[in-house]
C-alpha positions as CSV (number, residue, x, y, z in Angstrom):
1,M,-7.1,-20.5,33.2
2,D,-7.3,-17.5,35.4
3,I,-8.2,-13.9,34.3
4,F,-4.6,-12.7,34.2
5,T,-3.5,-15.4,31.8
6,G,-6.5,-14.6,29.6
7,L,-5.7,-10.9,29.6
8,F,-2.0,-11.7,28.9
9,G,-2.9,-13.9,26.0
10,A,-5.3,-11.3,24.6
11,F,-2.6,-8.6,24.9
12,T,-0.1,-10.8,23.1
13,I,-2.5,-11.6,20.2
14,I,-3.3,-7.9,19.8
15,L,0.4,-7.0,19.9
16,Y,1.2,-9.5,17.1
17,A,-1.8,-8.3,15.0
18,Y,-0.5,-4.7,15.4
19,L,3.1,-5.6,14.5
20,F,2.1,-7.5,11.4
21,L,-0.2,-4.7,10.2
22,L,2.6,-2.2,10.6
23,K,5.0,-4.5,8.8
24,K,2.5,-4.8,5.9
25,E,2.4,-1.0,5.6
26,L,6.2,-0.6,5.2
27,V,7.4,0.2,1.7
28,F,11.1,-0.2,2.5
29,V,12.1,-2.4,5.4
30,A,15.3,-1.5,7.3
31,K,17.9,-4.2,7.9
32,R,18.5,-5.6,11.3
33,K,21.6,-6.7,13.1
34,S,22.1,-10.4,12.3
35,I,23.7,-11.4,15.7
36,F,20.6,-10.3,17.6
37,S,18.4,-12.3,15.2
38,I,20.4,-15.4,16.1
39,V,21.0,-15.0,19.8
40,A,17.4,-13.9,20.7
41,P,15.6,-17.0,19.5
42,L,18.1,-19.2,21.3
43,A,17.6,-17.2,24.5
44,V,13.8,-17.5,24.1
45,A,14.1,-21.2,23.4
46,G,16.0,-21.5,26.7
47,F,13.4,-19.4,28.5
48,I,10.6,-21.6,27.1
49,A,12.4,-24.8,28.2
50,V,13.0,-23.5,31.7
51,S,9.5,-22.1,32.1
52,Q,8.0,-25.4,31.0
53,F,10.3,-27.5,33.2
54,F,9.6,-25.5,36.4
55,A,5.9,-24.8,35.8
56,E,3.6,-26.9,38.0
57,T,0.3,-26.0,36.6
58,L,-1.1,-25.6,33.1
59,D,-1.8,-22.0,33.7
60,E,1.9,-21.4,34.5
61,K,2.9,-23.2,31.3
62,I,0.6,-21.1,29.2
63,R,1.9,-17.9,30.8
64,G,5.5,-19.0,30.0
65,L,4.6,-19.5,26.3
66,F,2.9,-16.1,26.2
67,A,6.0,-14.5,27.9
68,A,8.2,-16.1,25.3
69,L,6.0,-14.8,22.5
70,L,6.1,-11.4,24.0
71,I,9.9,-11.5,24.0
72,L,10.0,-12.8,20.4
73,S,7.9,-9.9,19.3
74,Y,11.0,-7.7,19.4
75,L,12.4,-9.8,16.5
76,I,9.6,-8.6,14.2
77,N,11.3,-5.9,12.2
78,G,8.9,-3.0,12.0
79,R,11.5,-0.3,11.1
80,G,11.6,1.4,7.7
81,M,9.6,3.8,5.5
82,T,5.9,3.9,4.8
83,E,4.3,6.2,2.2
84,D,4.2,9.1,4.6
85,R,6.8,8.6,7.4
86,F,9.9,7.0,8.8
87,V,9.1,4.2,11.4
88,T,12.1,4.1,13.8
89,H,10.7,1.5,16.1
90,S,8.0,-1.1,15.6
91,L,6.1,0.0,18.7
92,D,6.1,3.7,17.8
93,N,2.8,4.0,16.0
94,R,3.3,7.7,15.0
95,G,6.8,7.6,13.5
96,I,8.5,10.7,12.0
97,K,6.3,12.2,9.3
98,F,8.0,13.2,6.0
99,T,6.6,16.7,6.4
100,E,8.7,17.2,9.6
101,I,12.0,16.2,7.9
102,D,14.5,19.0,7.1
103,R,17.1,17.0,5.3
104,V,18.0,13.5,4.3
105,V,21.4,12.0,3.6
106,L,21.8,8.8,1.6
107,F,25.1,6.9,1.8
108,Q,25.9,4.1,-0.7
109,D,28.6,1.7,0.4
110,T,29.4,-0.5,-2.6
111,K,31.3,-3.2,-0.7
112,E,28.6,-3.8,1.8
113,K,25.7,-3.5,-0.7
114,V,23.6,-1.4,1.6
115,V,22.2,2.1,1.6
116,R,22.4,4.0,4.8
117,I,19.9,6.7,5.5
118,N,20.1,9.5,8.0
119,F,17.5,12.2,8.3
120,F,17.4,15.5,10.2
121,K,14.4,16.9,12.0
122,R,14.7,20.4,13.5
123,G,18.4,20.2,13.1
124,L,18.7,17.0,15.1
125,R,19.9,13.8,13.5
126,G,17.6,10.8,13.6
127,P,18.6,7.2,13.8
128,L,20.7,5.6,11.1
129,M,18.8,3.1,9.0
130,K,20.2,0.5,6.6
131,F,18.3,-0.7,3.5
132,S,19.1,-3.3,0.9
133,A,17.2,-1.5,-1.9
134,S,19.1,0.4,-4.5
135,I,20.0,4.1,-3.9
136,E,18.1,5.1,-7.0
137,E,14.8,3.5,-5.8
138,I,15.1,5.1,-2.4
139,A,16.1,8.5,-3.7
140,N,13.1,8.5,-6.2
141,F,10.8,7.4,-3.4
142,L,12.0,10.1,-1.1
143,K,11.9,12.8,-3.8
144,K,8.3,11.9,-4.5
145,N,7.1,11.7,-0.8
146,L,9.2,14.3,1.1
147,K,7.8,17.9,1.2
148,E,9.0,20.0,-1.7
149,G,12.4,21.6,-1.3
150,T,13.7,19.1,1.2
151,P,17.4,18.5,0.4
152,I,18.5,14.9,-0.3
153,D,22.3,14.5,-0.2
154,V,23.6,11.4,-1.9
155,I,27.1,10.2,-1.0
156,T,28.7,7.1,-2.7
157,Q,31.9,5.3,-1.8
158,D,33.6,3.2,-4.4
159,E,35.9,0.4,-3.6
160,K,39.6,1.3,-3.8
161,S,42.0,-1.1,-5.5
């Protein structure tokens, strides 16, 4: 095994350790799009098959596996809320601190059974996040952890007969 393959393997292992530590820190995990979760593993399986079929040396086969693991790391959902910040992307280690948030809007859609959260920082809207927890749990968590005086708007939509 050459030095590049060893470094690539070490990088991949460190990346996975970081992603799992971040995921462990999340109090509320945001939901992901289900189509991406189905298509990506199939594409990676195809990538692994092609890389193993055309690889001539053991080194190339190992690199192909590490490349597939690198691509699969995007499936590890690291978005959500920790005790002190919103994490908008799993590779963003800083996130958006709750002390920087000006306003939060919670939207309960009863037919989808999800809570959508949108936050504002310096008047700019952050990314929309979806959670499967109840709106009461999320509102109480935010009330406890946001800086005092931060408005939390709660909007509910009931099903119409």
